C-alpha positions in Angstrom: -46.0 -79.0 -7.1 -43.3 -76.4 -7.2 -40.6 -75.7 -9.7 -37.1 -76.7 -8.6 -36.0 -73.0 -8.7 -38.5 -72.1 -6.1 -36.9 -74.2 -3.4 -34.4 -72.5 -1.1 -32.1 -75.5 -1.4 -31.8 -75.2 -5.2 -28.2 -74.3 -6.1 -28.0 -70.5 -7.0 -25.8 -71.2 -10.0 -28.4 -73.5 -11.5 -31.1 -71.0 -10.8 -29.0 -68.3 -12.5 -28.3 -70.5 -15.5 -32.1 -71.2 -15.8 -33.3 -67.6 -15.6 -30.5 -66.6 -18.1 -31.6 -69.2 -20.6 -35.3 -68.3 -20.3 -34.5 -64.6 -20.4 -32.4 -64.8 -23.5 -34.9 -67.0 -25.3 -37.8 -64.6 -24.8 -35.6 -61.7 -25.8 -34.3 -63.4 -28.9 -37.9 -64.4 -29.9 -39.4 -61.0 -29.0 -42.3 -62.7 -27.3 -43.0 -59.6 -25.1 -43.1 -57.1 -27.9 -47.0 -56.8 -27.7 -46.6 -55.7 -24.1 -44.5 -52.6 -24.9 -47.5 -50.3 -25.8 -49.4 -51.5 -22.6 -46.5 -50.6 -20.4 -46.0 -47.3 -22.3 -49.7 -46.4 -21.9 -49.8 -47.3 -18.2 -46.8 -45.1 -17.6 -48.4 -42.2 -19.5 -51.9 -42.5 -17.9 -50.7 -42.8 -14.3 -48.3 -40.7 -12.2 -45.8 -43.5 -12.2 -42.6 -42.6 -10.4 -41.0 -46.0 -11.1 -41.6 -49.4 -12.7 -41.0 -52.2 -10.2 -40.4 -55.5 -11.8 -41.4 -58.4 -9.5 -39.8 -61.8 -9.7 -37.4 -60.4 -12.3 -35.1 -63.4 -12.7 -32.4 -62.1 -15.0 -34.6 -59.2 -16.0 -34.5 -59.8 -19.8 -38.3 -59.2 -20.3 -38.4 -55.8 -18.6 -35.0 -54.8 -20.0 -36.2 -55.7 -23.5 -39.2 -53.4 -22.9 -37.1 -50.7 -21.3 -35.1 -50.2 -24.5 -38.4 -49.0 -26.1 -39.5 -46.7 -23.3 -38.3 -43.2 -22.4 -34.6 -43.2 -21.4 -35.6 -41.3 -18.3 -38.0 -44.0 -17.1 -36.9 -45.3 -13.7 -37.0 -49.1 -13.2 -36.4 -51.2 -10.2 -35.4 -54.9 -10.6 -36.5 -57.2 -7.7 -36.4 -60.9 -6.9 -36.5 -63.2 -4.0 -33.2 -64.7 -5.2 -31.5 -61.6 -6.6 -28.9 -62.1 -9.3 -27.4 -59.0 -11.1 -28.3 -59.0 -14.8 -25.4 -58.4 -17.0 -27.5 -56.2 -19.3 -27.7 -53.3 -16.7 -24.1 -52.4 -17.6 -25.2 -51.0 -20.9 -28.5 -49.4 -19.8 -29.2 -46.0 -18.3 -28.6 -45.3 -14.6 -32.4 -45.0 -14.0 -32.5 -48.9 -14.0 -31.7 -50.1 -10.5 -31.0 -53.6 -9.3 -32.2 -54.4 -5.8 -29.4 -56.6 -4.4 -31.3 -57.7 -1.3 -34.0 -60.3 -1.4 -37.4 -58.9 -2.3 -40.2 -61.4 -1.6 -43.4 -60.6 -3.4 -45.3 -62.4 -0.7 -44.2 -60.0 2.1 -42.6 -56.9 0.5 -44.7 -53.7 0.6 -46.3 -52.4 -2.5 -46.2 -48.6 -2.8 -48.3 -45.9 -4.5 -47.4 -44.3 -7.8 -45.5 -47.3 -9.1 -46.2 -49.6 -12.1 -45.7 -53.2 -11.0 -44.9 -55.7 -13.6 -44.4 -59.5 -13.5 -43.4 -61.7 -16.4 -44.0 -65.5 -16.5 -43.9 -65.9 -12.7 -47.6 -65.7 -11.6 -48.2 -69.4 -12.2 -45.5 -70.2 -9.5 -48.1 -69.3 -6.9 -51.3 -71.2 -5.8 -54.7 -69.6 -6.1 -54.9 -68.2 -2.6 -51.5 -66.6 -2.9 -52.4 -65.1 -6.4 -55.6 -63.6 -4.9 -53.5 -62.2 -2.0 -50.9 -60.6 -4.4 -53.7 -59.1 -6.5 -55.4 -57.6 -3.5 -52.2 -56.1 -2.0 -51.4 -54.6 -5.4 -54.9 -53.0 -5.5 -54.5 -51.7 -2.0 -51.3 -49.9 -3.0 -53.3 -47.8 -5.5 -50.8 -48.5 -8.2 -51.4 -50.0 -11.6 -49.9 -53.4 -12.6 -49.4 -55.7 -15.5 -48.9 -59.4 -15.1 -48.0 -61.5 -18.1 -48.1 -65.3 -18.5 -46.7 -67.0 -21.7 -47.7 -70.6 -21.2 -51.0 -72.4 -22.0 -52.1 -75.8 -20.6 -52.3 -77.9 -23.8 -50.3 -80.6 -25.6 -48.8 -78.2 -28.2 -47.4 -76.1 -25.4 -45.9 -79.2 -23.7 -44.1 -80.3 -26.9 -42.9 -76.8 -27.6 -41.4 -76.4 -24.1 -39.9 -79.9 -24.2 -38.2 -79.2 -27.5 -37.1 -75.7 -26.3 -35.6 -76.9 -23.0 -33.8 -79.9 -24.6 -32.8 -79.4 -28.2 -33.1 -75.6 -27.9 -30.9 -75.4 -24.9 -28.3 -77.7 -26.6 -28.2 -75.4 -29.5 -28.0 -72.0 -27.8 -26.0 -72.7 -24.5 -22.7 -71.3 -25.9 -24.5 -68.0 -26.9 -26.2 -67.2 -23.6 -24.9 -64.2 -21.8 -22.8 -64.0 -19.8 -20.7 -66.8 -21.4 -19.8 -69.5 -18.9 -17.7 -72.6 -19.2 -19.4 -74.0 -16.2 -22.8 -73.7 -18.0 -21.4 -75.7 -21.0 -20.0 -78.4 -18.6 -23.4 -78.7 -16.8 -25.2 -78.7 -20.1 -23.2 -81.0 -22.3 -20.8 -83.2 -20.2 -22.6 -83.4 -16.9 -26.1 -82.4 -18.0 -27.5 -81.3 -14.6 -28.5 -77.9 -16.0 -30.1 -79.4 -19.0 -32.1 -81.7 -16.8 -33.3 -79.1 -14.2 -34.3 -76.5 -16.9 -36.3 -79.3 -18.7 -38.0 -80.4 -15.4 -39.0 -76.9 -14.5 -40.3 -76.2 -18.0 -42.5 -79.2 -17.9 -43.8 -78.4 -14.4 -44.5 -74.9 -15.6 -46.7 -76.2 -18.4 -48.7 -78.3 -16.0 -49.1 -75.4 -13.7 -50.2 -73.0 -16.4 -53.8 -71.9 -16.6 -56.3 -70.8 -19.2 -57.4 -67.1 -19.2 -60.8 -68.2 -17.8 -59.0 -69.3 -14.7 -57.3 -65.9 -14.2 -60.7 -64.2 -14.9 -62.1 -66.2 -11.9 -59.1 -65.3 -9.8 -59.6 -61.6 -10.6 -63.3 -61.8 -9.7 -62.4 -63.3 -6.3 -59.6 -60.7 -5.8 -61.3 -57.5 -7.1 -61.7 -54.6 -4.8 -64.5 -52.0 -5.4 -62.4 -49.1 -6.6 -60.3 -51.2 -9.0 -60.7 -52.5 -12.5 -59.1 -55.8 -13.4 -58.9 -57.0 -16.9 -57.7 -60.3 -18.4 -56.9 -60.4 -22.1 -55.2 -62.8 -24.5 -52.7 -61.3 -27.0 -51.1 -63.3 -29.8 -47.4 -63.0 -30.0 -44.6 -64.5 -32.1 -43.9 -68.3 -32.5 -47.6 -69.3 -32.0 -47.4 -67.9 -28.5 -50.5 -66.4 -26.7 -49.9 -64.0 -23.9 -52.3 -63.9 -21.0 -52.3 -60.4 -19.6 -53.8 -59.3 -16.2 -54.0 -55.5 -15.9 -55.1 -53.6 -12.9 -55.8 -49.9 -12.4 -58.1 -47.7 -10.4 -61.5 -47.1 -12.0 -60.8 -43.4 -12.3 -57.6 -44.0 -14.2 -59.3 -46.5 -16.5 -61.6 -43.8 -17.9 -58.7 -41.6 -19.0 
């Protein structure tokens, strides 16, 4: 079962509206605030030339974090379906948007980067998740993968309310403003429907931290340390964090 936005035939405008809605919601609610010290520590403890954000969507999670990092920190925004985030206009030139398609399944991972991924790992099946983790380890670079959904009834109700009532309330305030977004949310509610469908699918595809621990055991290479932790955030949200680094770096 795949989210609609993962299909090549899915209209780019609807994919953009969806990632902008999700991105603005997580930025407004500051859900990723607990990840800031983890990213800062990873950058300080490793010879990181650049943060590479994978499956970046409209990039709001990493841009939210970037505001709290050194202004000289270089960040590359990548996605299979690239869409320039409006927020890059007001951020330092060290933040670069990759305008060509960057498929996490085939793109090379390089050394001396910090790879990040926010709320996208659940889009992949177990075999693909293991492959991604192993390729990241083979690059020799540290990485931080964050999931914000949990497979439980409370999460289902929260996402259902957020994608329906929440979307109806905030659609006029999502940046960049779009009359087409309002048309497809209120008058011809295609956008309202597709965002809700993908939100529900995401909850059903979400996993407990114990699942990711098992995935890490299957994917772990000898010279790497993989850790799975749960961190409480705002609005009764628990973040599942997968961190990877070389064993030598983990002792510093």
